[in-house]
SEVOKE-755673 format. One record per residue (C-alpha): x, y, z. Coordinates in nm, 3 decimals. Layout:
<atoms>
+---------+---------+---------+
|    east |   north |      up |
+---------+---------+---------+
|       X |       Y |       Z |
...
+---------+---------+---------+
</atoms>
This chain:
<atoms>
+---------+---------+---------+
|    east |   north |      up |
+---------+---------+---------+
|  11.348 |  10.616 |  12.389 |
|  11.217 |  10.295 |  12.544 |
|  11.251 |   9.958 |  12.369 |
|  10.880 |   9.946 |  12.287 |
|  10.902 |  10.293 |  12.131 |
|  11.196 |  10.177 |  11.917 |
|  11.008 |   9.863 |  11.814 |
|  10.701 |  10.069 |  11.720 |
|  10.913 |  10.314 |  11.520 |
|  11.093 |  10.031 |  11.338 |
|  10.764 |   9.857 |  11.255 |
|  10.605 |  10.179 |  11.128 |
|  10.904 |  10.278 |  10.915 |
|  10.947 |   9.924 |  10.779 |
|  10.581 |   9.908 |  10.680 |
|  10.606 |  10.245 |  10.504 |
|  10.920 |  10.146 |  10.311 |
|  10.773 |   9.811 |  10.206 |
|  10.452 |   9.975 |  10.085 |
|  10.607 |  10.270 |   9.902 |
|  10.923 |  10.116 |   9.757 |
|  10.843 |   9.745 |   9.720 |
|  10.463 |   9.753 |   9.672 |
|  10.408 |   9.491 |   9.940 |
|  10.294 |   9.481 |  10.300 |
|  10.460 |   9.372 |  10.621 |
|  10.336 |   9.053 |  10.783 |
|  10.364 |   8.991 |  11.154 |
|  10.366 |   8.666 |  11.344 |
|  10.559 |   8.473 |  11.080 |
|  10.659 |   8.137 |  11.222 |
|  10.950 |   7.900 |  11.156 |
|  10.762 |   7.713 |  10.881 |
|  10.763 |   8.029 |  10.667 |
|  11.141 |   8.054 |  10.714 |
|  11.210 |   7.708 |  10.569 |
|  11.445 |   7.677 |  10.274 |
|  11.740 |   7.892 |  10.166 |
|  11.779 |   8.221 |  10.351 |
|  11.948 |   8.549 |  10.268 |
|  12.052 |   8.831 |  10.498 |
|  12.150 |   9.196 |  10.489 |
|  12.323 |   9.398 |  10.761 |
|  12.352 |   9.775 |  10.789 |
|  12.595 |   9.937 |  11.031 |
|  12.544 |  10.297 |  11.137 |
|  12.763 |  10.539 |  11.331 |
|  12.697 |  10.869 |  11.502 |
|  12.554 |  10.980 |  11.835 |
|  12.403 |  10.633 |  11.843 |
|  12.590 |  10.354 |  11.672 |
|  12.491 |   9.999 |  11.602 |
|  12.372 |   9.770 |  11.329 |
|  12.047 |   9.646 |  11.183 |
|  12.007 |   9.302 |  11.028 |
|  11.727 |   9.130 |  10.841 |
|  11.707 |   8.762 |  10.750 |
|  11.443 |   8.622 |  10.519 |
|  11.383 |   8.343 |  10.266 |
|  11.536 |   8.379 |   9.919 |
|  11.180 |   8.356 |   9.778 |
|  11.091 |   8.670 |   9.976 |
|  11.405 |   8.846 |   9.847 |
|  11.300 |   8.768 |   9.488 |
|  10.951 |   8.900 |   9.555 |
|  11.086 |   9.223 |   9.706 |
|  11.335 |   9.272 |   9.422 |
|  11.061 |   9.215 |   9.162 |
|  10.835 |   9.472 |   9.330 |
|  11.116 |   9.726 |   9.359 |
|  11.229 |   9.681 |   8.997 |
|  10.878 |   9.645 |   8.849 |
|  10.956 |   9.301 |   8.706 |
|  10.800 |   8.955 |   8.726 |
|  10.955 |   8.732 |   8.991 |
|  11.063 |   8.492 |   8.715 |
|  11.293 |   8.763 |   8.580 |
|  11.489 |   8.784 |   8.907 |
|  11.792 |   8.550 |   8.924 |
+---------+---------+---------+
</atoms>
């Protein structure tokens, strides 16, 4: 699988997960100004025929929004 195929597959699967589990959509072309303020990160390691890791970094405000959508709560209810 070529790098562009991997990128396309990651974008498609990320968009589907965000829409179905978090009730939000994926934005592209986010610049540094949107990444200002406190950040949070998550890393997932995987092992098998192909091993590696996947990491996402985003603003804490975005994490609260995603958690609220996933849990069906108002953002104010997320610590």
